Phi, psi and omega in degrees: 000121175236174172294343192279344181257013179277151175284108181267334183208161178232149180223129172238114184304131171087358183251123177290147182227141177251124189254127168274190172298321181239331192252144163259136182237118183254140176262117182247034178083273186272352181206165182246151172244115177262124178246119179282112176273187178254017176295147174227145180242151174211143178040044169075014177237140174273126184283154185287336173251151177248184184256114183303139178074355187300324180292322183290323186293310183301321177297317186293325173300316179299316184294320182301318186284321181301318178293322194270333193286331182073028181252138173310126181220184189266351192292134175243320183199161176244357181267160181265002176302332183272000177236146185267093173272142175300148180305333182283350182287127172277113185285332185311312179296342183273342185304127174088356182256346196259135169234118174275123186220164182293154184267105190249155174274107183292136173287139190268049176222133173275117179268100183271131174235130181239124179261338182222160188266098185212172182058224178290339173296318177297315179297327181289315181302327181292332184279315194229356189053036177215162168233111180060037176085000178267114183286149181232157176296158179282161171085004183289150175244171180307132175079354184295147180287132182281156182309323175209159173295148177235153180262120181232090187293160174224157173281153176263125181249132183294334183214152185076194187275147170287155192248122182297145179222164173279165176294323180299321171295320170302319174295327179291323181286313183242357178102156179292314185297316177297317183296320184292318180303313185292323174300314185290318181291320176300320181289321179296319180294317183297318183296314176296322187286321182297316179298317169303309182299326175303319176297345181251014176084019186229132165269124174270098187289321181196168183197166174223143185242156169237151180226155175207166179252136174225118183049041173087352185267135182268120182244141164284128189232168176077198173282162181212134181043057176251171172300344182266334177253004183220164171253101181263131175239142177290124177312315195278348177245016187276132168203158185272169175090349178220173171265112183294166168298151184224159181273063187209210185266034183291332177302326180291315180294323178293319178299313179305321182292342175270347178279180178266004181305135186262005175066004180244357181229175186303134185286156182291167173289147186271132173299141177312318179298331178279335176291302185308312186292329181284319181299324180297325181292316175297319180291326174300318174295326175295319184287321178298314190279318186262341185079004180240135170297151174260126191292141179290137173287115184276356184288000000 
């Protein structure tokens, strides 16, 4: 198994497609079909090799959360029966990767919730003792649990990093009522998910949600609480003062840092062993959260 047999792109003849960093989105009029590929990005670049089964693992984790959270969401089906695909389309590569969803008007805000001081939040805290305008107590250390989770919105960017903004700026963009609803709902979901994940040996240090409106109803959309949208730490390896290991693409980032890549030109090809180890971390997160092992791709 190497990164070369990962599904990096999908094509449906006659259907326009919008490609994100990981997902290909097809518009069927009243609904969308979201296909999670095995693409992986790092340092704002999509790498030439993917992580086999990554899209299936992310989809399976999202489905578990949609079923568990008890929150209105956009998911309609995971089968392909509800979309009119041309007869020429090979459906086999799509199995386990598809979410057929309601077509929602997405709120242009990443709803980020942080329960621990990490990443860009830790960097900002060291400079200002706050994160996205939220003041925090003095003397906190890297990866420390916050007194209570905080809501730190960000703008949604088509390319590059999302930009952290204050809640006041969010209100200017989407209005006070929508902002308050999104803040309350994001914190509620994070709290429930964090409590569940702890029972499975995972700390959700932070995560981001996306929401959209469909016929006036506010829905949770896109992926939810996956290793791509969240910072997952193993409880048994957690300690403060350092950045704990995580169930995501950290192996890829670490490997890239050892290369001569300048981060301004196309990234290098990924060694098979890096793809394998990264897939193992995603699969471990799946096992812990769902209780079910993800079958190894024998190809």
